[in-house]
C-alpha positions in Angstrom: -72.9 148.2 11.6 -72.6 145.7 8.7 -69.3 147.5 7.5 -68.1 147.2 11.3 -69.3 143.7 11.2 -67.2 143.3 7.6 -63.9 144.5 8.9 -63.9 142.5 11.9 -64.5 139.3 9.8 -61.7 140.5 7.7 -59.2 141.4 10.4 -60.2 137.6 11.8 -59.5 136.1 8.6 -56.4 137.9 8.2 -55.4 136.5 11.9 -56.3 133.3 10.9 -53.9 133.3 7.7 -51.2 134.7 9.9 -51.9 131.4 12.2 -51.5 129.7 8.7 -48.3 131.0 8.1 -46.6 130.3 11.3 -47.8 126.8 10.5 -46.1 126.5 7.1 -42.9 128.0 8.7 -43.2 125.7 11.4 -43.2 122.7 8.7 -40.8 124.4 6.0 -38.1 125.1 8.7 -38.5 121.6 10.7 -39.7 123.9 14.0 -41.2 120.6 16.1 -44.0 121.9 18.6 -43.9 123.4 21.3 -40.6 124.8 20.1 -40.7 128.4 19.5 -37.4 129.2 18.2 -35.1 127.5 15.8 -35.0 129.5 12.3 -35.4 133.2 12.1 -38.0 133.3 9.5 -40.4 131.3 11.6 -39.7 133.3 14.7 -40.7 136.4 12.5 -43.8 134.7 11.6 -44.6 133.7 15.1 -44.1 137.2 16.3 -46.4 138.7 13.6 -49.1 136.4 15.0 -48.2 137.2 18.6 -48.2 140.9 18.0 -51.3 140.9 15.9 -53.1 139.1 18.7 -51.8 141.7 21.5 -53.5 144.3 19.5 -56.4 142.4 18.8 -57.3 142.3 22.3 -57.4 146.1 22.3 -58.9 146.6 18.7 -61.9 144.3 18.6 -63.6 145.8 21.9 -62.5 149.2 20.5 -64.0 148.9 17.3 -67.3 147.6 18.4 -67.5 150.4 21.2 -66.5 153.3 18.8 -69.4 151.9 16.6 -72.0 152.7 19.2 -71.1 156.2 19.5 -70.0 157.4 15.9 -71.1 156.6 12.4 -70.4 152.8 11.8 -68.9 153.6 8.5 -66.1 155.9 9.5 -65.3 153.5 12.4 -65.2 150.9 9.6 -62.9 153.0 7.7 -60.7 153.7 10.8 -60.5 149.3 11.2 -59.6 149.0 7.3 -56.4 151.0 8.1 -55.7 148.7 10.9 -56.0 146.0 8.6 -53.7 147.4 6.2 -51.3 148.1 9.2 -51.1 144.5 9.9 -50.3 143.6 6.4 -47.6 146.0 6.1 -46.2 145.2 9.5 -46.3 141.2 8.6 -44.6 142.1 5.1 -42.0 144.1 6.7 -41.1 142.2 9.5 -40.7 138.9 7.4 -38.3 140.6 4.9 -36.3 142.1 7.7 -37.1 143.1 11.3 -36.0 146.7 11.0 -38.8 147.1 8.6 -41.8 146.3 10.6 -41.8 150.0 12.1 -44.0 151.8 9.7 -46.6 149.0 9.6 -46.9 148.8 13.5 -47.5 152.6 13.2 -50.2 152.1 10.4 -52.0 149.5 12.7 -51.4 150.9 16.1 -52.9 154.2 15.4 -56.2 153.2 14.6 -56.2 151.2 17.8 -55.6 154.3 19.8 -58.3 156.7 17.8 -60.7 153.7 18.5 -60.1 153.1 22.0 -60.2 157.5 22.3 -63.3 157.4 20.2 -65.1 154.7 22.5 -63.9 156.8 25.6 -65.2 159.8 24.3 -68.3 158.8 23.2 -69.4 157.1 26.1 -68.5 160.4 28.3 -70.4 162.3 26.0 -73.4 160.0 26.1 -73.3 160.7 30.3 -73.6 164.3 30.1 
């Protein structure tokens, strides 16, 4: 389970990094709180943070759940793909919103895999 915990720590650090980049963009472009719009680059970073949070709501419990039923090393590897996908998503989105698709896909598929792995593992344990 240590690898799963490492992946969890890294994904949360990545999210904190995105929060920091939103704050930096807020300052750089003069976007006073509580405003959530005003400069395209700030809005893109804010969207990266928001979309990442939306996926984390599914990712974190699915990561832990899947690790209960499957080899934690494999589950951690799937989680590492999620982390890479989020980095790709952020880089693409901030550069140009139309470049976010591959990063989204690379981070969304692991969430689906982990949710299914948790469900299948739980059902198998009942049989």
